[in-house]
C-alpha positions as CSV (number, residue, x, y, z in Angstrom):
1,M,0.0,0.0,0.0
2,R,3.0,2.3,0.4
3,L,3.3,2.2,-3.4
4,T,-0.1,3.9,-3.6
5,Y,1.2,6.8,-1.5
6,V,4.4,7.0,-3.5
7,L,2.4,7.1,-6.8
8,L,0.1,9.7,-5.5
9,S,3.0,11.9,-4.2
10,V,4.8,11.6,-7.5
11,G,1.6,12.3,-9.4
12,V,1.0,15.5,-7.4
13,A,4.6,16.7,-7.8
14,L,4.5,15.9,-11.5
15,I,1.2,17.7,-12.0
16,L,2.4,20.8,-10.2
17,Y,5.7,20.8,-12.0
18,L,4.2,20.5,-15.4
19,S,1.5,23.1,-14.7
20,W,4.0,25.6,-13.6
21,Q,6.3,25.3,-16.6
22,P,6.7,28.6,-18.5
23,H,5.8,26.8,-21.8
24,Y,2.4,25.3,-22.4
25,D,3.9,22.7,-24.8
26,F,5.4,19.5,-23.4
27,K,8.0,19.3,-26.2
28,H,10.3,21.4,-24.0
29,I,10.2,18.9,-21.1
30,W,13.1,16.5,-21.4
31,F,11.5,13.5,-19.8
32,I,8.3,13.5,-21.8
33,P,8.4,11.0,-24.6
34,N,8.0,12.4,-28.2
35,W,4.8,10.4,-28.8
36,L,3.2,11.9,-25.7
37,S,4.3,15.5,-26.3
38,R,2.9,15.3,-29.9
39,W,-0.5,14.3,-28.5
40,T,-0.5,16.8,-25.6
41,D,0.7,19.7,-27.7
42,V,-2.2,19.4,-30.1
43,H,-4.5,22.3,-29.3
44,A,-7.6,20.1,-29.6
45,N,-6.3,17.9,-26.7
46,G,-5.6,20.8,-24.4
47,N,-8.5,20.2,-22.1
48,I,-8.5,16.4,-22.0
49,R,-4.8,16.5,-21.2
50,T,-5.8,18.0,-17.8
51,A,-8.3,15.3,-17.2
52,V,-6.0,12.3,-18.0
53,P,-3.6,12.5,-15.0
54,F,-6.5,13.1,-12.7
55,V,-8.1,9.8,-13.8
56,F,-5.0,8.1,-12.6
57,M,-4.9,10.2,-9.4
58,G,-8.5,9.3,-8.7
59,L,-7.8,5.6,-9.3
60,F,-4.8,5.6,-7.0
61,A,-6.6,7.6,-4.3
62,G,-9.5,5.1,-4.4
63,F,-7.1,2.3,-3.5
64,L,-5.7,4.1,-0.5
65,P,-6.0,1.8,2.5
66,S,-9.1,2.1,4.6
67,P,-9.9,0.0,7.7
68,Q,-13.6,-0.2,6.6
69,P,-15.5,0.5,3.5
70,R,-15.5,4.1,2.6
71,S,-18.7,6.1,3.1
72,V,-20.0,8.5,0.4
73,Y,-18.7,11.3,2.5
74,Q,-15.1,9.9,2.4
75,W,-15.3,9.4,-1.4
76,L,-16.5,13.0,-1.6
77,I,-13.5,14.2,0.5
78,L,-11.1,12.4,-1.8
79,W,-12.7,14.1,-4.8
80,L,-12.5,17.5,-3.1
81,I,-8.8,16.9,-2.3
82,L,-8.1,16.1,-6.0
83,I,-10.1,19.2,-7.0
84,G,-7.9,21.2,-4.6
85,I,-4.8,19.9,-6.3
86,V,-5.9,20.9,-9.8
87,T,-7.0,24.3,-8.4
88,L,-3.6,24.8,-6.8
89,A,-2.0,24.0,-10.1
90,E,-4.2,26.6,-11.8
91,V,-3.7,29.3,-9.2
92,G,0.1,28.8,-9.4
93,Q,-0.2,29.7,-13.1
94,L,-1.3,33.2,-12.1
95,L,2.4,33.8,-11.1
96,I,3.8,32.7,-14.5
97,P,3.5,35.4,-17.2
98,S,3.2,33.0,-20.1
99,R,0.5,30.8,-18.5
100,F,-3.1,31.6,-17.5
101,F,-5.6,30.5,-15.0
102,S,-8.5,28.4,-16.4
103,F,-11.7,27.4,-14.7
104,E,-12.2,25.0,-17.6
105,D,-9.0,23.1,-16.6
106,I,-10.3,22.8,-13.1
107,G,-13.5,21.3,-14.5
108,W,-11.6,18.9,-16.6
109,G,-9.4,17.9,-13.7
110,A,-12.5,17.4,-11.5
111,T,-14.1,15.3,-14.2
112,G,-11.0,13.1,-14.6
113,A,-10.7,12.7,-10.8
114,L,-14.4,11.7,-10.6
115,A,-13.9,9.1,-13.4
116,G,-10.9,7.7,-11.6
117,L,-12.6,7.5,-8.2
118,F,-15.7,6.0,-9.7
119,T,-13.6,3.3,-11.5
120,A,-11.8,2.7,-8.2
121,F,-15.1,2.4,-6.3
122,I,-16.3,-0.2,-8.9
123,L,-13.0,-2.2,-8.7
124,V,-12.8,-2.1,-4.9
125,T,-16.5,-3.2,-4.5
126,S,-16.1,-6.0,-7.0
127,L,-12.8,-7.2,-5.3
128,K,-14.4,-7.2,-1.9
129,K,-17.4,-9.1,-3.3
130,S,-15.2,-11.7,-4.9
131,K,-13.2,-12.1,-1.7
132,S,-16.4,-12.7,0.4
133,Q,-17.7,-15.2,-2.1
134,R,-14.5,-17.3,-1.9
135,K,-14.9,-17.7,1.9
């Protein structure tokens, strides 16, 4: 389960790092593969590229250890934390002259996070059901 925490921490750091780069295009980032930067740098993919990492963040957050099944309230808190991360990334862009704040990006990040959390909920529920049926 420590791997989940590591992946979430790396994900948050990566999202903030990439959001606060002076260039919008990823072709300037040395560790981004060419195939990925070609996709992300297409203007038509600008909004969806905000949602994609948050799908994974929601998925990993949904697999954080919990002593008992999560309540709806706890799932909502996870989602609000992820929305806070995308909001922080956008607010940070206010300090970068070549970048701009976008409510639309916050919406896409929130949508991606919700999709990831929903997927995690389905997977966690089905895994627990299959475990209980084996007993």
